[in-house]
VMD Tcl script that draws the C-alpha trace (Angstrom):
set ca {
  {-1.43 -3.13 0.57}
  {-0.41 -3.21 4.37}
  {-3.72 -2.33 5.69}
  {-4.65 -5.37 4.04}
  {-2.52 -7.58 5.37}
  {-2.85 -6.15 9.02}
  {-4.69 -8.10 11.56}
  {-7.04 -5.00 12.26}
  {-8.47 -2.32 10.41}
  {-6.12 1.00 9.73}
  {-6.82 4.72 8.68}
  {-4.96 6.47 6.03}
  {-5.36 10.35 5.82}
  {-4.13 12.44 2.73}
  {-4.71 9.31 0.34}
  {-3.85 9.88 -3.14}
  {-6.69 8.94 -5.78}
  {-4.73 8.46 -8.77}
  {-5.34 5.66 -10.91}
  {-2.61 3.60 -9.71}
  {-3.89 3.81 -6.05}
  {-6.99 3.06 -7.12}
  {-6.42 -0.21 -9.34}
  {-4.48 -1.41 -6.01}
  {-7.51 -1.01 -3.83}
  {-9.65 -2.88 -6.28}
  {-7.28 -5.44 -6.34}
  {-7.06 -6.08 -2.71}
  {-11.17 -5.51 -2.34}
  {-11.38 -8.40 -4.72}
  {-9.52 -10.55 -2.44}
  {-11.52 -9.70 0.75}
  {-10.48 -5.74 1.60}
  {-13.26 -3.76 2.79}
  {-12.74 0.01 2.82}
  {-15.00 3.07 3.99}
  {-14.43 6.95 3.02}
  {-13.86 9.13 5.88}
  {-14.28 12.79 4.64}
  {-12.81 13.75 1.54}
  {-9.30 12.44 1.92}
  {-9.17 9.79 4.25}
  {-10.08 6.20 4.37}
  {-10.48 3.39 6.93}
  {-9.35 -0.13 5.65}
  {-10.84 -3.27 7.05}
  {-8.56 -6.70 6.45}
  {-10.72 -9.96 5.86}
  {-9.48 -12.76 8.15}
  {-8.20 -14.50 5.32}
  {-7.55 -13.32 1.87}
  {-9.25 -15.23 -1.14}
  {-8.84 -16.35 -4.60}
  {-10.48 -13.19 -6.62}
  {-13.30 -14.87 -8.68}
  {-12.01 -12.30 -11.84}
  {-8.94 -11.14 -13.08}
  {-7.06 -8.44 -11.07}
  {-6.62 -5.64 -13.28}
  {-3.48 -3.68 -12.46}
  {-4.24 -0.88 -14.88}
  {-0.78 0.79 -15.51}
  {0.84 0.42 -12.43}
  {3.85 -1.87 -12.24}
  {4.23 -1.21 -8.35}
  {0.67 -2.93 -7.96}
  {1.49 -5.79 -10.03}
  {4.91 -6.42 -8.49}
  {4.07 -5.82 -4.87}
  {0.73 -7.44 -5.05}
  {2.57 -10.65 -6.76}
  {4.55 -10.88 -3.67}
  {1.95 -11.10 -1.26}
  {-0.41 -13.25 -3.30}
  {2.34 -15.58 -3.50}
  {2.89 -16.12 0.30}
  {-0.95 -16.98 0.93}
  {-2.73 -20.35 -0.28}
  {-4.66 -18.62 -3.21}
  {-4.81 -18.47 -6.95}
  {-4.94 -14.94 -8.82}
  {-4.37 -13.84 -12.24}
  {-2.81 -10.17 -12.52}
  {-3.65 -8.17 -15.43}
  {-2.80 -4.84 -17.12}
  {-3.37 -2.34 -19.82}
  {-1.23 -2.37 -22.91}
  {1.80 -0.74 -21.66}
  {1.90 -2.87 -18.25}
  {1.62 -6.08 -20.27}
  {5.00 -5.16 -21.97}
  {6.74 -4.37 -19.21}
  {9.19 -7.49 -17.59}
  {7.99 -9.56 -15.15}
  {10.30 -12.00 -14.95}
  {12.31 -10.33 -12.45}
  {9.77 -11.17 -9.86}
  {8.84 -14.16 -11.47}
  {12.12 -16.06 -11.14}
  {12.51 -15.36 -7.20}
  {8.90 -16.32 -6.37}
  {9.36 -19.71 -8.01}
  {12.42 -20.10 -6.21}
  {10.46 -19.60 -3.05}
  {7.71 -22.22 -3.74}
  {4.92 -20.50 -5.53}
  {3.57 -21.34 -9.18}
  {3.69 -18.50 -11.47}
  {2.81 -18.63 -14.82}
  {4.33 -15.70 -17.32}
  {7.12 -13.54 -17.54}
  {4.97 -10.55 -18.26}
  {1.18 -9.85 -17.71}
  {-0.70 -11.68 -17.50}
  {0.53 -13.39 -14.49}
  {-1.09 -16.47 -13.00}
  {-0.04 -17.20 -9.41}
  {-0.72 -19.76 -6.84}
  {1.12 -19.31 -3.85}
  {1.61 -20.56 -0.49}
  {3.94 -22.93 1.43}
  {7.11 -20.57 0.63}
  {10.67 -21.09 1.75}
  {12.72 -18.23 2.50}
  {15.60 -17.64 -0.16}
  {18.70 -15.65 -0.45}
  {18.40 -13.51 -3.74}
  {20.79 -11.50 -5.38}
  {18.69 -8.89 -7.97}
  {19.85 -8.33 -11.15}
  {19.10 -4.42 -11.17}
  {18.64 -2.05 -8.50}
  {14.67 -2.00 -7.89}
  {12.47 -1.26 -5.19}
  {9.52 -3.08 -6.69}
  {11.67 -6.12 -7.04}
  {13.35 -5.88 -3.99}
  {9.54 -5.43 -2.15}
  {7.97 -8.44 -4.00}
  {10.45 -10.80 -2.45}
  {10.37 -9.51 1.08}
  {6.63 -9.03 0.99}
  {6.62 -12.88 0.09}
  {8.97 -13.21 2.84}
  {6.66 -12.27 5.28}
  {4.88 -15.24 4.75}
  {7.37 -17.61 4.32}
  {9.29 -20.07 6.50}
  {12.71 -19.00 7.42}
  {14.89 -16.15 6.57}
  {14.40 -14.03 2.98}
  {16.89 -11.94 1.95}
  {17.58 -9.76 -0.73}
  {20.82 -8.36 -2.03}
  {20.59 -5.08 -4.63}
  {23.79 -3.90 -6.75}
  {22.97 -0.42 -5.49}
  {20.56 0.59 -2.67}
  {17.02 1.53 -4.38}
  {14.03 2.82 -2.65}
  {13.50 1.72 1.03}
  {9.95 2.72 1.74}
  {8.81 -1.14 2.18}
  {11.72 -1.31 5.00}
  {10.76 1.66 6.54}
  {7.07 1.06 6.65}
  {7.96 -2.59 8.10}
  {10.12 -1.01 10.93}
  {7.19 1.34 11.63}
  {5.11 -1.64 12.27}
  {7.17 -3.58 14.11}
  {8.65 -5.76 11.73}
  {12.51 -6.97 12.34}
  {14.24 -5.70 9.47}
  {17.73 -6.58 9.13}
  {20.23 -4.45 6.96}
  {23.78 -5.05 6.01}
  {25.09 -2.82 3.34}
  {22.54 -3.68 0.20}
  {21.10 -7.00 1.96}
  {17.70 -6.80 3.33}
  {16.46 -9.93 5.57}
  {13.10 -10.55 6.94}
  {11.40 -13.20 8.71}
  {7.79 -14.42 8.92}
  {5.54 -11.51 10.67}
  {2.19 -9.95 11.38}
  {1.31 -6.40 12.43}
  {-1.65 -4.68 13.97}
  {-3.92 -1.54 11.89}
  {-2.28 1.65 12.27}
  {-3.11 5.32 11.38}
  {-0.86 7.78 9.13}
  {-1.02 10.43 6.52}
  {0.52 10.02 3.31}
  {3.59 12.17 2.44}
  {3.39 14.27 -0.77}
  {5.11 12.50 -3.43}
  {8.50 14.04 -4.26}
  {8.23 12.82 -7.99}
  {4.95 14.83 -8.52}
  {6.59 17.70 -6.57}
  {9.64 17.50 -8.93}
  {7.33 19.13 -11.72}
  {6.41 22.05 -10.01}
  {10.03 22.42 -8.82}
  {11.37 22.58 -12.10}
  {8.77 25.08 -13.47}
  {9.58 27.30 -10.44}
  {13.41 27.41 -10.67}
  {13.47 28.14 -14.47}
  {10.90 30.89 -13.91}
  {12.83 33.84 -12.84}
  {11.29 35.72 -9.66}
  {9.35 33.12 -9.03}
  {9.01 31.35 -5.52}
  {7.15 28.05 -4.44}
  {6.68 26.33 -1.35}
  {5.77 22.74 -1.14}
  {4.89 21.51 1.86}
  {5.05 17.87 3.48}
  {7.31 16.46 0.80}
  {8.67 13.03 1.38}
  {12.45 13.47 1.70}
  {13.43 9.82 2.34}
  {17.25 9.66 1.40}
  {16.64 7.02 -0.85}
  {14.34 8.76 -3.16}
  {15.61 12.10 -2.65}
  {18.20 12.30 -5.70}
  {15.88 15.17 -6.97}
  {17.54 17.52 -3.97}
  {20.93 16.86 -5.33}
  {20.33 17.94 -8.39}
  {18.62 21.08 -7.40}
  {21.64 21.73 -5.41}
  {23.82 20.72 -8.43}
  {22.11 23.11 -10.56}
  {22.79 25.94 -8.34}
  {19.18 26.19 -7.38}
  {18.30 28.29 -3.83}
  {16.28 26.02 -1.70}
  {14.78 26.88 2.00}
  {14.05 24.11 4.04}
  {11.44 23.79 6.45}
  {9.12 21.87 9.14}
  {11.06 18.78 9.15}
  {8.65 15.83 10.14}
  {8.37 12.16 9.94}
  {5.09 9.67 9.28}
  {5.61 5.89 9.91}
  {9.36 6.13 9.31}
  {8.84 8.49 6.07}
  {10.72 11.98 6.74}
  {9.17 14.99 5.49}
  {9.92 18.75 4.90}
  {8.57 22.01 3.23}
  {10.59 23.28 0.50}
  {10.51 26.66 -0.93}
  {12.15 27.35 -4.35}
  {13.10 30.41 -5.82}
  {13.71 30.98 -9.69}
  {17.29 31.35 -10.98}
  {18.72 33.83 -13.86}
  {21.37 31.22 -13.92}
  {21.34 27.43 -13.79}
  {24.09 25.30 -13.82}
  {24.33 21.78 -15.85}
  {24.80 18.43 -14.10}
  {25.28 14.78 -13.87}
  {23.27 11.97 -13.14}
  {24.94 8.69 -12.85}
  {25.51 5.70 -10.67}
  {23.61 5.23 -7.25}
  {22.00 8.62 -7.71}
  {19.88 6.82 -10.62}
  {17.49 4.94 -8.37}
  {17.04 7.85 -6.14}
  {15.51 9.64 -8.95}
  {14.83 7.16 -11.97}
  {10.85 8.53 -12.10}
  {12.01 12.29 -12.23}
  {14.64 12.20 -14.92}
  {12.36 12.78 -17.51}
  {11.46 16.42 -16.03}
  {14.82 16.63 -14.90}
  {15.91 16.36 -18.64}
  {13.55 19.56 -19.21}
  {15.66 21.19 -16.59}
  {18.85 20.27 -18.27}
  {17.52 22.15 -21.52}
  {17.98 25.63 -19.36}
  {21.07 24.95 -17.85}
  {24.71 26.10 -18.83}
  {26.93 23.58 -19.98}
  {26.41 19.63 -20.87}
  {24.27 17.94 -18.40}
  {24.83 14.26 -18.94}
  {22.60 11.41 -17.61}
  {24.14 7.64 -17.74}
  {23.01 4.40 -16.20}
  {19.85 5.03 -16.54}
  {18.76 2.20 -18.81}
  {15.97 1.24 -16.77}
  {14.21 4.15 -18.62}
  {13.42 2.36 -21.71}
  {11.00 -0.17 -19.98}
  {8.86 2.28 -17.88}
  {5.71 3.04 -19.19}
  {7.00 3.91 -22.61}
  {10.87 4.14 -23.95}
  {11.60 7.22 -21.67}
  {14.82 8.09 -23.06}
  {13.41 8.06 -26.92}
  {10.35 9.97 -26.17}
  {12.14 13.00 -24.17}
  {14.77 13.04 -27.12}
  {12.23 12.90 -29.86}
  {10.15 15.72 -27.80}
  {12.67 17.61 -26.86}
  {14.29 17.80 -30.39}
  {11.25 19.05 -31.76}
  {11.08 21.64 -29.51}
  {14.46 22.96 -30.24}
  {16.57 21.18 -27.29}
  {20.09 20.21 -28.04}
  {20.15 16.63 -27.00}
  {21.31 13.17 -28.14}
  {20.50 9.97 -26.96}
  {22.60 7.42 -25.79}
  {21.83 3.42 -24.54}
  {21.64 4.36 -21.02}
  {20.84 7.89 -21.10}
  {21.12 11.20 -22.71}
  {23.76 14.27 -23.34}
  {22.16 17.79 -23.29}
  {23.57 20.96 -24.24}
  {22.25 24.07 -22.44}
  {20.89 26.62 -22.14}
  {18.26 26.46 -25.03}
  {14.84 28.44 -25.76}
  {12.24 25.84 -26.36}
  {9.42 26.23 -28.68}
  {5.77 24.72 -28.62}
  {5.00 21.95 -30.49}
  {2.81 18.53 -30.94}
  {3.85 16.05 -28.49}
  {2.76 12.10 -28.43}
  {2.86 11.11 -24.43}
  {3.03 7.54 -25.73}
  {0.29 6.89 -22.63}
  {3.01 7.92 -20.26}
  {1.77 10.24 -17.28}
  {5.20 10.99 -16.52}
  {6.35 12.12 -20.20}
  {2.87 13.90 -20.38}
  {3.55 16.12 -17.40}
  {7.20 16.92 -18.35}
  {6.17 18.10 -21.77}
  {3.32 20.14 -19.90}
  {6.30 21.88 -17.94}
  {8.34 21.85 -21.06}
  {5.23 23.82 -22.88}
  {4.93 26.29 -20.10}
  {8.90 27.00 -20.06}
  {9.00 27.42 -24.02}
  {9.10 31.15 -25.06}
  {7.19 30.64 -27.94}
  {4.10 28.81 -29.25}
  {1.63 26.33 -28.19}
  {2.45 23.00 -27.02}
  {-0.29 20.32 -27.58}
  {0.33 16.94 -25.71}
  {-1.89 13.70 -26.91}
  {-2.04 11.29 -24.33}
  {-2.12 13.71 -21.29}
  {-5.37 11.55 -19.89}
  {-2.58 9.04 -18.43}
  {-1.66 12.17 -16.03}
  {-4.57 10.77 -13.79}
  {-2.42 7.73 -13.35}
  {-0.42 9.54 -10.71}
  {-1.30 12.90 -10.50}
  {-4.98 13.49 -11.11}
  {-4.79 16.97 -9.48}
  {-1.96 18.24 -11.76}
  {-3.68 20.74 -13.82}
  {-5.70 22.22 -11.00}
  {-2.15 22.86 -9.03}
  {-0.61 24.26 -12.41}
  {-3.91 26.80 -12.56}
  {-3.61 27.53 -8.91}
  {0.08 28.85 -9.47}
  {-1.17 30.96 -12.48}
  {0.14 28.32 -15.40}
  {-2.22 28.65 -18.45}
  {-3.33 24.83 -19.03}
  {-6.35 23.87 -21.53}
  {-7.57 20.54 -21.36}
}
mol new
graphics top color blue
foreach p $ca { graphics top sphere $p radius 0.5 }
foreach p [lrange $ca 0 end-1] q [lrange $ca 1 end] { graphics top cylinder $p $q radius 0.2 }
display resetview
């Protein structure tokens, strides 16, 4: 998205070819972006002089990030576009971005997909978001880059700050005061960067390793952005032995290599408050980890899980119970007693990639029986090499 908005071409190395990223690229191409592959894992992005109204709907697939962030970018331009998505995305709330974009002057029809947006002539606003959401915050800030005057977003808790870091690395002034972030109209040149490894994807391999006695795994160039690194806090609380090395940075995003070792004993942990936005996507697989920890693990203040690609609280409770876990749902989380041996079972992933991968890890941890996961094709949404990577470390998985 930043490459499509730049004033000159950009080169992206180590790009992810998951379905969410491909949906984003297709949508941007419909509005004028051109792209050229470079080798196996890089791409050159050639922006249009001006974005154009697409001749067909923009299909965001399963990607809430695509729909919300693109909405902000479209709202600031004198174009009209209709954004659609799959059945899961069409159920997710988009009123959170529609309201502030309307306040800025955009015409937005709909509070869920499809969203029809006619943009241009925006005025900056000072807006308090009802929840800490990086997607909502970013949609408003990206619209603010094309608005007259300042645009300020205030959150109840600090959410992930990838957008702010990227903007700063591109030379865009971003002013922060506590949980208030302010931007003004800005442009930037093309750039070259390597994408860090996704900590949300790394979490699956990390949980498998630390629950396997005598196992050791090193995950390289993992994004360690403090607003996204709640996983590290939980691993520490659980008593996991982690060795950190090769600290680096890519356009404002810190990275690190992490070596994890299996443990005979793991401790229960609590996820709540300001920790939740820093690991909201990792909670399903951390619930799997909790089944192997001594004591009571409590997850709360995570009601946002109920409106992801699926109701992730309900899915994890139902599936882990079927595998023998002692787990109870709450309105905004779950309570898990451990350690409990797991048994293989039949799981419906509800078309949710993180649910499918979490139960793949649970199935590998289980000490008896096979685990069959319906809807595992959804894994391609975010981690298309998941099965290949598990095979590399010796896991037995059958498509």
